[in-house]
C-alpha positions in Angstrom: -210.1 -40.5 16.3 -208.4 -38.3 13.8 -204.9 -39.4 13.0 -202.9 -36.1 13.1 -199.1 -36.4 13.3 -198.0 -35.2 16.7 -194.4 -34.1 17.5 -193.5 -33.6 21.1 -190.5 -31.3 21.2 -187.8 -30.3 23.7 -187.4 -33.9 24.9 -184.7 -33.8 27.6 -184.5 -37.3 28.9 -185.4 -40.9 28.2 -188.2 -40.6 30.8 -189.8 -37.7 28.9 -189.3 -39.6 25.6 -191.1 -42.7 26.9 -193.9 -40.5 28.4 -194.5 -38.8 25.1 -194.5 -42.1 23.2 -196.9 -43.6 25.7 -199.3 -40.7 25.2 -199.3 -41.3 21.5 -196.6 -39.0 20.1 -195.4 -39.9 16.6 -192.2 -37.8 16.5 -189.8 -36.7 19.3 -187.9 -33.5 18.9 -184.4 -33.3 20.4 -182.8 -29.8 20.5 -179.1 -29.3 19.9 -177.2 -26.0 20.2 -179.3 -22.9 19.5 -178.7 -19.2 19.8 -181.8 -18.9 22.1 -184.8 -20.8 23.3 -185.7 -23.7 25.5 -184.9 -27.4 25.5 -181.3 -27.4 24.4 -179.3 -30.5 25.5 -175.8 -31.7 24.5 -175.4 -34.0 21.6 -174.1 -36.8 23.9 -177.4 -36.6 25.8 -179.4 -36.7 22.5 -177.4 -39.8 21.5 -178.1 -41.5 24.8 -181.9 -40.9 24.4 -181.9 -42.2 20.8 -179.9 -45.3 21.8 -182.3 -46.0 24.7 -185.4 -46.0 22.5 -186.7 -48.7 20.2 -184.9 -48.6 16.8 -188.1 -47.6 14.9 -188.7 -44.5 17.1 -189.1 -41.4 14.9 -186.6 -39.1 16.7 -185.8 -35.7 15.2 -182.6 -33.7 15.7 -183.2 -29.9 15.7 -180.2 -28.1 14.4 -179.3 -24.4 13.8 -176.3 -25.3 11.6 -176.1 -24.2 8.0 -173.2 -26.1 6.5 -173.5 -29.6 5.1 -170.5 -30.9 7.0 -171.6 -29.5 10.3 -175.1 -31.0 10.0 -173.7 -34.3 8.8 -171.3 -34.5 11.7 -174.2 -33.9 14.2 -176.4 -36.5 12.6 -173.6 -39.1 12.3 -173.3 -38.9 16.1 -176.9 -39.0 17.1 -178.4 -41.0 14.2 -181.9 -39.7 14.5 -184.7 -40.6 12.1 -185.0 -37.0 11.0 -183.4 -33.6 11.0 -185.3 -30.4 11.6 -183.6 -27.3 10.1 -184.6 -24.4 12.2 -182.9 -21.7 10.1 -182.6 -21.1 6.4 -180.2 -23.5 4.7 -179.0 -23.1 1.1 -180.7 -25.2 -1.5 -177.4 -26.7 -2.5 -176.8 -27.8 1.1 -180.2 -29.5 1.2 -179.4 -31.4 -2.0 -176.0 -32.4 -0.6 -177.6 -33.6 2.6 -180.2 -35.7 0.8 -177.4 -37.4 -1.1 -175.3 -38.0 2.1 -178.3 -39.1 4.2 -180.8 -40.7 1.7 -182.9 -42.4 4.4 -183.1 -39.4 6.7 -186.2 -37.2 6.7 -185.7 -33.5 6.5 -188.1 -31.0 8.1 -187.7 -27.3 7.2 -189.0 -24.6 9.6 -190.7 -21.6 8.3 -191.0 -18.7 10.8 -194.3 -17.2 9.8 -194.2 -13.4 9.8 -196.3 -12.2 6.9 -197.6 -13.2 3.5 -194.0 -13.6 2.2 -193.9 -16.7 4.4 -196.2 -18.4 1.9 -193.7 -18.3 -1.0 -190.9 -19.2 1.4 -192.7 -22.4 2.4 -193.8 -23.3 -1.2 -190.2 -23.0 -2.3 -189.3 -26.2 -0.4 -191.8 -28.4 -2.0 -189.2 -30.5 -3.8 -186.3 -30.0 -1.3 -187.5 -31.5 2.0 -190.0 -34.0 3.3 -192.0 -31.8 5.6 -192.6 -28.2 6.6 -193.0 -26.9 10.1 -194.6 -23.5 10.7 -193.5 -21.8 13.8 -193.2 -18.4 15.5 -189.7 -16.8 15.6 -187.4 -14.2 14.2 -184.3 -15.4 12.4 -183.4 -11.8 11.6 -183.2 -10.7 15.3 -179.8 -9.7 16.7 -180.0 -12.9 18.8 -182.0 -15.2 16.6 -185.2 -16.8 17.9 -185.6 -20.0 16.0 -188.5 -21.5 17.8 -189.7 -22.2 21.3 -191.3 -18.8 21.7 -194.5 -20.2 23.2 -196.4 -17.7 21.0 -198.8 -18.3 18.1 -198.4 -16.6 14.8 -201.0 -15.6 12.1 -202.8 -18.9 11.5 -204.6 -17.6 8.4 -201.2 -17.4 6.7 -200.4 -21.0 7.9 -203.8 -22.1 6.5 -202.8 -20.7 3.1 -199.5 -22.6 3.1 -201.3 -25.8 4.0 -203.9 -25.3 1.2 -201.3 -24.5 -1.5 -198.3 -26.7 -0.7 -197.8 -30.3 -1.6 -195.8 -31.3 1.6 -197.1 -32.4 5.0 -197.2 -29.4 7.3 -196.8 -29.4 11.1 -198.1 -26.4 13.0 -196.1 -25.1 16.0 -196.0 -22.0 18.1 -197.9 -21.5 21.4 -200.1 -24.6 21.1 -201.8 -25.9 24.2 -204.9 -28.0 25.2 -206.8 -24.8 25.4 -206.3 -23.5 21.8 -205.6 -26.7 19.8 -209.2 -27.0 18.7 -209.2 -23.6 17.1 -205.8 -24.2 15.6 -207.0 -27.5 14.1 -210.1 -25.9 12.6 -208.4 -22.7 11.2 -205.1 -24.2 9.9 -206.0 -27.8 9.0 -202.4 -29.0 9.0 -201.1 -32.6 8.8 -200.1 -32.4 12.4 -198.9 -30.4 15.3 -195.6 -29.7 17.2 -196.0 -29.1 20.9 -193.5 -28.0 23.6 -194.3 -25.4 26.3 -198.0 -26.0 26.2 -197.7 -29.4 27.7 -195.0 -28.5 30.3 -195.0 -27.3 33.9 -191.9 -25.6 35.2 -190.1 -26.8 32.1 -190.9 -30.4 32.7 -193.2 -32.5 30.5 -196.6 -32.7 32.3 -198.4 -36.0 31.7 -201.9 -34.6 32.4 -201.4 -31.7 30.0 -200.0 -34.0 27.4 -202.8 -36.5 27.6 -205.4 -33.7 27.5 -203.7 -32.3 24.4 -203.7 -35.7 22.7 -207.4 -36.4 23.4 -208.5 -33.0 22.1 -206.4 -32.9 19.0 -207.3 -36.5 17.9 -211.0 -36.6 19.0 -213.6 -36.7 16.2 -215.6 -33.8 17.6 -212.6 -32.0 19.2 -214.1 -32.5 22.7 -213.0 -34.5 25.7 -215.3 -37.5 26.5 
């Protein structure tokens, strides 16, 4: 078995959280207010899920906020293991956040569009703990900051993985059907999965287990 990090995102309930953990998820993504996209739940609900899980569970708050005080306020309520920044945040804010939350892990999302995304990702080498490569358009009139269910150019993602010093999670349209190709082409540290393991918006245990078996099997095949 290959030990890739697996983050199951858009967790909406304690039941889904426990299902993901039982299947072998390492990280659980909990989505706060967003301009668009799936999986958004109120902060109170995120807090309830975090409280209901073992204390060592690696929960991750997804935030679209940009200001230090706004992000800090969210985290102080939900107290997740990590914070995923789905939009660009000023370097000065990242440095402030690391001082305010020294034990919290920070994951910066890069919305892979073209080769300029490579330098954008490498910029964060000393600012955050992990990079997440996703499909989205933060410059759209209504920003899409993830949850598109669509892959991006994996060759660019591979270049980021090869050149950067941080762990990299690959996201964007992953499923049991394409994960073997993604694994081979990109060679990231792990994967972020949402819509590809859901049916009618709900976490599907069979799809999730199929994904886990494929991504972590030595030969990339089900046995």
